[in-house]
C-alpha positions as CSV (number, residue, x, y, z in Angstrom):
1,M,-0.3,-0.1,0.0
2,I,1.2,3.3,-0.9
3,I,0.5,6.6,1.1
4,N,0.3,9.5,-1.3
5,D,2.3,12.4,-1.1
6,Y,-0.2,15.0,0.7
7,H,0.7,18.2,-1.4
8,T,-1.5,16.0,-4.4
9,F,-4.2,17.2,-2.0
10,L,-3.3,20.8,-0.7
11,D,-5.0,22.8,-3.4
12,A,-8.3,20.7,-3.3
13,A,-8.5,21.1,0.5
14,G,-7.7,24.7,0.6
15,A,-10.5,25.4,-2.1
16,A,-12.9,23.1,-0.2
17,G,-15.6,25.1,1.2
18,G,-17.6,25.1,4.5
19,E,-16.3,25.2,7.9
20,K,-15.2,21.5,8.8
21,L,-11.9,20.3,8.3
22,V,-11.2,18.3,5.4
23,K,-10.1,14.5,5.8
24,I,-8.7,12.2,3.0
25,N,-8.5,8.6,3.6
26,Q,-5.0,6.9,3.0
27,F,-5.8,3.6,4.1
28,E,-8.4,1.6,6.2
29,S,-8.8,-1.7,7.2
30,D,-11.0,-3.2,9.9
31,R,-8.3,-3.0,12.1
32,M,-6.9,0.7,12.0
33,F,-7.2,3.8,9.5
34,V,-4.7,6.4,8.3
35,D,-5.9,9.8,7.1
36,Y,-4.7,13.3,6.2
37,Y,-6.7,16.0,7.9
38,F,-6.6,19.9,6.3
39,L,-7.3,22.6,9.0
40,R,-7.8,26.0,7.3
41,P,-7.0,28.8,9.4
42,G,-9.6,28.8,12.6
43,E,-11.1,25.3,11.9
44,E,-10.9,22.9,14.5
45,Q,-11.9,19.6,15.6
46,K,-13.9,19.8,18.2
47,P,-12.6,17.8,21.5
48,H,-14.2,14.0,21.6
49,A,-13.2,10.6,22.8
50,H,-13.0,7.3,21.4
51,A,-13.6,4.6,24.4
52,D,-11.5,1.7,22.8
53,S,-9.1,3.4,20.0
54,D,-5.8,5.4,20.1
55,K,-5.7,8.1,17.9
56,I,-1.8,9.5,16.6
57,Y,-1.5,13.0,15.0
58,F,1.7,14.0,13.5
59,V,2.1,17.2,11.9
60,L,3.4,17.4,8.4
61,E,2.9,21.4,7.6
62,G,1.9,24.2,10.0
63,N,1.4,24.4,13.6
64,G,-1.4,23.7,15.7
65,T,-3.0,23.7,19.1
66,F,-3.8,20.3,20.5
67,L,-5.8,19.0,23.2
68,I,-4.8,15.4,24.6
69,G,-6.3,14.7,27.8
70,D,-6.5,17.8,29.9
71,G,-3.5,19.8,28.7
72,E,-3.1,21.8,25.3
73,H,-0.1,21.8,23.5
74,L,1.5,23.5,20.6
75,L,2.8,21.5,18.1
76,A,4.5,22.2,14.7
77,A,5.6,20.3,11.8
78,G,7.9,17.0,12.5
79,E,5.9,16.7,16.0
80,G,3.3,14.4,17.1
81,A,0.8,13.7,19.9
82,V,-1.0,10.6,20.8
83,A,-4.2,10.4,22.3
84,A,-4.6,7.1,24.6
85,A,-8.1,5.1,24.6
86,G,-11.0,7.2,26.4
87,K,-8.5,10.4,27.0
88,P,-10.5,13.8,25.4
89,H,-8.6,15.1,22.3
90,G,-9.4,17.6,19.5
91,V,-7.0,20.0,17.4
92,R,-7.3,23.5,16.5
93,N,-5.8,25.5,13.6
94,H,-4.9,29.2,15.5
95,T,-2.7,30.2,12.6
96,D,-3.4,32.2,9.5
97,R,-1.8,28.9,7.1
98,M,-3.2,25.6,6.4
99,L,-2.3,22.7,8.9
100,V,-1.6,19.3,7.5
101,L,-1.6,16.2,9.8
102,L,-0.8,12.3,9.4
103,V,-3.8,10.9,11.5
104,A,-4.0,7.1,12.4
105,M,-6.2,5.3,14.5
106,A,-6.4,1.9,16.0
107,P,-8.2,-0.5,16.5
108,H,-10.3,1.1,14.2
109,P,-13.5,2.7,15.6
110,R,-16.1,0.4,13.5
111,M,-14.4,-2.6,15.2
112,K,-16.4,-3.5,18.6
113,P,-14.4,-4.7,21.4
114,K,-14.2,-8.5,21.9
115,P,-16.0,-9.8,25.4
């Protein structure tokens, strides 16, 4: 499986209308997924949690404010954060430039935990 260069999607993500971040899936299985997230200036992924899944954010371009648990962290390109299962997490683009993230989550939230 090849993950596409995110630059391929930058123009389309920047031109997309609306107030919601753009997610472009690069890989998905029953066990996990990998997406690119594109957040235009001022956009955010509101804080939420996944009871049984860990999420990894890795900043490819730009800077963002990340909520992980009860702390806020400013991250730049080349930095990342992990939100363990059950921990609140979210991200906000507080800058005037595009924020591009590589995001992975496992297990895939559509998988039901085995009893």
